[in-house]
Structures are given as structure tokens and as C-alpha cells.
VOSE-977956 format. One line per 10 residues: number of its first residue (from 1); their letters; for each residue x, y, z of N, C-alpha, C. Coordinates in pm, 1 decimal. Example, Ala and Ser with C-alpha at 12.3 -4.5 7.8 and 13.67 -1.06 7.14 Angstrom:
<atoms>
1> AS> 1319.0 -569.0 780.0 1230.0 -450.0 780.0 1320.0 -330.0 780.0 ~ 1285.0 -225.0 708.0 1367.0 -106.0 714.0 1290.0 3.0 787.0
</atoms>
This chain:
<atoms>
1> KDVDAIQKEN> 2659.2 -137.7 -3910.8 2645.7 -62.6 -4058.3 2616.6 138.7 -4041.0 ~ 2762.4 188.9 -4090.0 2730.2 299.5 -4079.4 2711.5 310.0 -4218.9 ~ 2686.9 487.9 -4152.8 2572.2 508.7 -4335.1 2672.5 545.5 -4451.1 ~ 2835.9 550.4 -4452.8 2908.8 547.3 -4606.7 2917.3 369.6 -4599.8 ~ 2907.3 313.3 -4486.9 2879.8 175.6 -4601.7 2850.0 162.3 -4679.1 ~ 2689.3 208.5 -4643.1 2507.6 178.7 -4717.0 2582.0 208.2 -4916.5 ~ 2573.7 389.8 -4873.3 2571.4 443.0 -5011.8 2687.1 392.5 -5025.7 ~ 2803.2 350.7 -4982.8 2896.2 312.6 -5111.8 2843.6 81.5 -5190.4 ~ 2768.3 7.4 -5053.8 2769.9 -82.5 -5112.3 2569.5 12.5 -5225.5 ~ 2529.6 92.5 -5196.4 2363.8 112.6 -5248.9 2449.0 182.6 -5378.7
11> LRLKQELEIL> 2594.3 314.8 -5412.0 2603.8 305.0 -5511.7 2686.2 217.8 -5569.9 ~ 2769.7 76.4 -5513.3 2767.2 -46.4 -5621.3 2666.8 -107.6 -5693.0 ~ 2596.5 -123.8 -5645.1 2456.6 -207.3 -5706.7 2416.7 -92.8 -5799.5 ~ 2383.5 62.0 -5798.0 2356.7 137.0 -5925.5 2477.4 64.9 -6026.1 ~ 2536.9 98.0 -6021.7 2664.3 93.6 -6129.0 2661.9 -61.3 -6189.7 ~ 2600.1 -150.2 -6136.3 2563.1 -359.8 -6141.8 2456.3 -349.6 -6203.5 ~ 2432.9 -240.4 -6209.5 2219.8 -266.0 -6255.0 2302.9 -179.0 -6425.3 ~ 2352.1 -86.3 -6381.9 2327.2 -19.1 -6522.9 2392.2 -149.7 -6634.0 ~ 2598.6 -143.2 -6578.2 2633.1 -266.9 -6700.5 2513.9 -333.4 -6664.6 ~ 2407.8 -447.3 -6594.0 2288.4 -553.0 -6731.2 2203.3 -466.7 -6831.6
21> KKAMAIFARK> 2210.9 -324.8 -6753.2 2116.3 -261.1 -6839.1 2192.6 -269.1 -7006.9 ~ 2298.0 -228.2 -6981.3 2391.1 -223.9 -7172.3 2430.2 -352.6 -7167.0 ~ 2428.6 -466.3 -7123.5 2410.9 -581.4 -7174.5 2253.7 -663.6 -7198.4 ~ 2178.0 -580.9 -7145.4 2082.5 -653.6 -7245.2 2008.2 -577.4 -7319.1 ~ 2098.9 -477.7 -7368.7 2056.2 -399.1 -7460.6 2105.0 -400.6 -7619.8 ~ 2221.4 -485.7 -7593.8 2332.0 -543.0 -7652.8 2224.0 -695.4 -7703.2 ~ 2214.6 -767.0 -7620.1 2221.3 -841.0 -7615.4 2025.3 -844.8 -7764.8 ~ 1939.0 -776.7 -7713.7 1877.2 -770.4 -7724.4 1820.0 -689.3 -7900.4 ~ 2015.7 -663.0 -7871.0 2024.0 -577.3 -8068.7 2022.5 -706.9 -8204.5 ~ 2015.0 -855.1 -8155.9 2112.4 -938.3 -8221.6 1990.2 -993.0 -8171.0
</atoms>
């Protein structure tokens, strides 16, 4: 794996984590 692919994967994981955090916050409010 080259560095570019790893960085892209890390970025995608970070974005998914942010979405998860937002979803959890919404569920916690209900």
C-alpha cells in the first residue's frame, strides 16, 4: 500500500467517525 492510499483511507475513517458522533448526539437527545 502506498502512502496516498493509506491517507485516503484514514480520511474516510475520520469522516465516518464524525458521522457516527453526530448520529449518537441526535439519538442521545431523544
